[in-house]
N, C-alpha and C positions, 0 to 999 in steps of 0.2 A: 503494500500499499504506500503510494507516495505521498508527498505533502498536500498535493491538490486534492487527492481523494479524501485524505483525513480531514482536510478542512470542509470538504463537501459534506462528509458524514457528520461532522460537528454541527454544520448548519441545519442538516436534515433533523437531527436530534433535537435541535432547538425548536423547530416549528412543526414536526410531525411526530406523534407518539410512536416510539420504538423505530422511527425512521423509516416506515413503510406502511402501505395501505393493506398488506397482506402479511399475515403472521409468518407463513412459509417462506416469504421472500426477504425477511428482515436479516439484519447482520448477526442476531443470535443463532440463526439457523445454518451459518457458515463459519468456518474457522477463519478469524479475521487475521490478515497478514498474507497467508498463501492464497486466499480466495478473493474473488472480484467482489465489490461492494454495490456498484452501480453498472447497469448495462445501457449503452447509449444507442446501439443500433444492432440490426441482425439481418441476415439474408441466407436463405435456404436453411441449412443445418447449423449455421455459424452465428455467434453473437460476438460483439466487441464491446469490451468494458470501457469505463471513463478514461482509462490509461491507454487504450488503443490495443490491448491484448485480445487476441482472438481465441474462442473456445468452441469446441464442439457441443452443442446444447442438446442435452437429453431431456431435462424436465419441460422444455418447450412451453415456458410460462405457466407451468402447473397443468398443462394439457390442452389449453385452447388452440395451440398452433398445430393444426391438423396437417396441412399441406406443406409447411415450411414458412420461414419468415419472408415477408414481402413476396408472397407468391403472386406472379404477374396477372393471373386471371382475377384474383380477388381484388388486387390493387387497381386494375382498370375498372372493375366494376364500381368501386369506390369513386375513382375519379369522374366516371360518367355520371353518377348520381350527384356528385358535388356540384357539378355545372347546373343541375336542375333544382337543387335545394336539399336541405338537411332534414327539416321537420316542418310540418305544416298545421293549419288550423283544422283541417278536415282529413279523414284517412287519406292515405296514398294508395294508389293501385298496387304498389308493391306489397303492401300487407296482404292483399288477396293472393297475388301470384306466388309469394314465398309461403303462404299458408297452404296453397294448393300443392306446392312442391313437398311440403312436409307431410300432408296427408297421403300423398302418393309414395312417400319413402318409409314412414313409421307405420308398422303393421295396424296398431291399434288406434291410430289417430283418424278421426272424422272431422274434427273441429279443432281450432288452435287459438291460444291466446298468448301474445308475446310479452316478454319482460326483459329486463337488462341483466340479471345475474342468477346464478343457480339458487341462491338462498332465497331470492325474491320469487322465483317460480315455485320453489318448494312450499314456501309459506302460502302462496296462492292455491296450490294444489291441496294443501291441508284444509284451508277455509272452504274450498269447493267441496271436498269430502264431507265435511261437517255439515255443510248445507244439504247435500244430497241425503244424508243418512239420519240427520237430526240427532246425532251423537257427538260426543266431545273427545273421548280418549283417542290417542294416537299411539300405535305400537311402531317402534323404530328399530332398524338394524342397519348399521353402517354409518357413513358420515353424510350429513345433509345441510351443512352450512351453518350460518351464525345466528339464525333466528331462535326464538325462545324454545321451541319443542326440541331442538337438538342441543343448543348451548346449556340447557338445564342439566345435561349429563356430562358435562366436562368440568375441568378444574378452572374454567373462566365463566362460571355461572353467575357471577355477581351482576345484579342488575335485572336478573330474572325473578319475577314474583314467585313465592312458593305455591300460590294457588295455580299459576300457569304451569309451573314444573310438574305439579301433580297430574296434569293432563296428558302427559306423554311418559311411556315406559319403554326401556330398551330390552330387547330379547336377542338370544343368540342361537337358541336351538328351537326345533319346531315343536318339541314337547312343551316347552315354556310357552311358545306362542299358543299352542292349543289350550293350555290352562288359563292364560290371560283372557283369551277369547271367550272361553266358557264361563269364567268367573266374573269378567268385567265387561264384556263386550267391546266394541271399538268402532269409530268412524272409519279409520283406515289402518292399513299396514303399510309402512313405506320401507322399502329395501333398496339397496344397490344389487342389482342382479349378479354383479361380479365385482369383488373388492381386491384385496392383495392377492388372491388366489381364485381359481375357477370354483364355482359352486359345485357341491357334491351332487353326483347323480340323483335326480328326482327331487332334489331340494326345492327348486323353484316351483315345480309342479305341486309339491305338498303344501308350501306356503300359499299358493294360490288357491288350493282346494280348501284348506282350513279357512282362509279369509272369506271366501264367498259363502261357505256353509254357514258362517257366523253373520252374515248380512253386512259385512264390512267391505270397503273398497280396497283394491290392491294398487298401490302406487309404485311404479319403478322409477327410482331416481337413476336417469341415464345421463347425467351430467357428464360423466367420464366415459361411459361405455358407448354413448350415442354417436353414430357415424364412424366409429372406430372398429368395433367388432364385425359390423357388417353395415350396409347402408342403412338399414332400419335398426341398427343397435343391437343390444344384446337380446332383446325380445325376438328379433328375426334370428339371430345366430342359435339361440337356445330353443326356440319354438314355443315360448310361453308368453302369452299377452297379458298385460296388466289392464286395469280399468282406467288409470290415468297415468300418463308418462310425462316426466320433466326432462327436458333436454337443454344444453347450453354448451359452454366451453368451446368445443370443435366447431359448432355451428357457425361462428363467425370468423374462424381462423385468426383469433385475436380481437376481433371486434366485440364489443359488449352486447351480447344478445343471448335470450334464453326463451324457452316457449313451455307452456302447459298444453298437453294434447289429450285428446280422450274421444269417446263416443258422443255423438250429437245428443244423445238422451242425457248424458251426464254434463256436458259442456253447456247446454242451454241453461243450466242453473246459474251460470255467470250473470244472467239477466237480474238475479235475485240477490247477488252479493257485491260488495264493494272491493273490487281488485282493479284498480284503475291508475295509470300512470302517464305523466305528460310524454315521456320518451319511449313509451311502448312501441310507437310506430316510427321511430327515428329511422330515416331512410338510409344512411350510410351503412349502418349494421345489417339492415334488411338486404341491401344490395350485395354485401359481402356474403350473407347467408345464402342467397340465390346462387352466387358463384360457387360456393362450397358444395351445396347440393348437387349441382350440375356436375362438378368433378367427381363427387362420390358415386353418383349414378351412371356416369357416361364414360369413366376412364377406369384405369386399374389401381386407383388410389388404395383400396382395401387390400388388394393382393400384395402391393408393395409393402404396406405396413406390416402384414403378417409375416412375409418373407424376411425383412429386416429384423423385426422383432424376434422372430424364431432364431436367426443367426445370432444376435447379440446376446439373447437369453441363454442358448445353449452353450455359447462360448464362455460366458460368466460362470455358468453351473460347473462346467468342466474345470475351469480355473480354481473355483472354491475346493473341488475334490482334490485337484492336483497340488494344492497348497496344503492339504490336510486341514481345511478349515470348515469342515462340514458341521462341526459342533459350534461354529461361531456365526456362520452365514447361511441363509437360505435364499436361493434364486427362485422366486414364485411368480405368481401372476400369470398372464397368458401373453402371447406375443404382441398384441396391441397395447399392452402395458406391462412392462417387465418390472417386477419389484424385488429389490435387493434388501433383504431384512437382516438386521443384526440380532441374532437369537439372544434373547435376555436383555435386549435393549441397552447394552453397555455403551454409554456415551462416548468414552474414551476411544473404543474401537471404531465406532461410527465416525468420529471426528478424524481419526488417523487416516481411515479409509478416504473420506472426502477431501482431506487435505492433500494427500498424495495424487489423487485424481486431478485436483485443481492445479497442482504443480506441472501436471502433464497436459493442462489445457483442456480438461474434460469437465464440463459443468454437470454436477450430479448431486441429487438430493434424496436418493432412495428409488425414485420412479424413473423409468426410461420411456419415453413416449416415442417410438419410431414414426418417421414421417417418410413420404416419398422423396423428400429432399436429402434424407441420409444416405450417403453412398457406401459403396463397398469399402473405400478408403477410410471413411469415418468409423465404420464398424472395426476394420483392421486397427486403426489407432487406438480406439476405445479398448478393445481386447488387450492390446499391448500394454496400455496404461493401467488396466485392471491387473494384469500379470505382475507388473512392478509394484502396484499398490498392495496387492495381497502379500507380496513377499515382505514388503515393510510392515504390514500389520502382523504377519506371522512372527517376524522378529520381536516386535512389541509385546506380543502376547508371551512369547517364549521368555522374555525378560521379567515377566510379572508386573510390568508397569508401561502399559501402552501409552498412557497419559504423558509419560516423559518425552515421547517423540512428537507430541502435538505442539506446533509452533505458535499457538495462541490459545485463547479461552476455548474450553470445550462447547460443542454445540449444546444449547439449551432445549429442552423439550418444549414443543409448541404449546401443548396443553399439560398443565400442572396436574397433579393427582387430585382427583375430585374428593 
């Protein structure tokens, strides 16, 4: 970190809490010194920090960048719309055309309501489910954003009223879900169809069956899986349809857009509830979404994502075994999102791995989101960097003090213990 970056960080900490708008992008999530702090620009699979250093980007802004940074198709769509206007007093025709694209792409979608973030879309979907069922309780599994129904289950639950927190309950096993549905009933069950690993065979089908037998609605949070696992997301890939779907992240290739999708019977209840925002029909993001949906449906985007993800995931898995680190790391997830987990959550081990990758100019935070822009050279360089990084981690573990090799403060957990 040079003096200019250090000064910029000081300024950021002065005017922005934790120097970031997103917990997972903040300086506490990267080993300061060896790691970049600010990204100024990106193109394809590469990003460049405020000091001009180039990195291969695998987090891809935490998943939104589906096609690669500055994808020319998306950029041109934005430029074309910019000449026409950004947002208007009445709905734009783009709202209809992009909604039609979503209906044609997402298997369970008949109608669409746009929003700007995943958290906003999930909050709207939960309100919709409560309106449809006349019930209040929400049963959750997975990560669903910053709104009250999820934040109440984290170590950052300050500000969530206890009466609100009582209206959502987490579950991890179908047996627990069945008991909760039998004993308490629910408006909705909301899950990520795939998280850090593939769902167990039959799991999604069982959740859907239990939910519908209890008269609740099933919500798939496809903020991450949407347009990555298949054009129609995880529901298309696994063949299980929810009642309500929320999508976002990849939908705009970095532009802020999300959507709530569902059957006409369910979605018509939006006429009875208050989910309305000035920027829901903002046209630059809609134009980007239209370009993304065309790319996903008309080109080999998905095939490239799977092929690259499989290669990098298989390669990392072999390196973990080759360095005899199976008891310390797991390479899980699926090719569209490869997840490297530190078993036991040792922050010193995680910090050392991330530090060594940053020194090799690989940007890494645990998840690798392959894109069509990631080349064979990118994968080769990445695997070479992981090989060297695992070697350093193995030395640190063998010494009994991996933290002694970390050249800055250890990474802090984004969520404190609840």
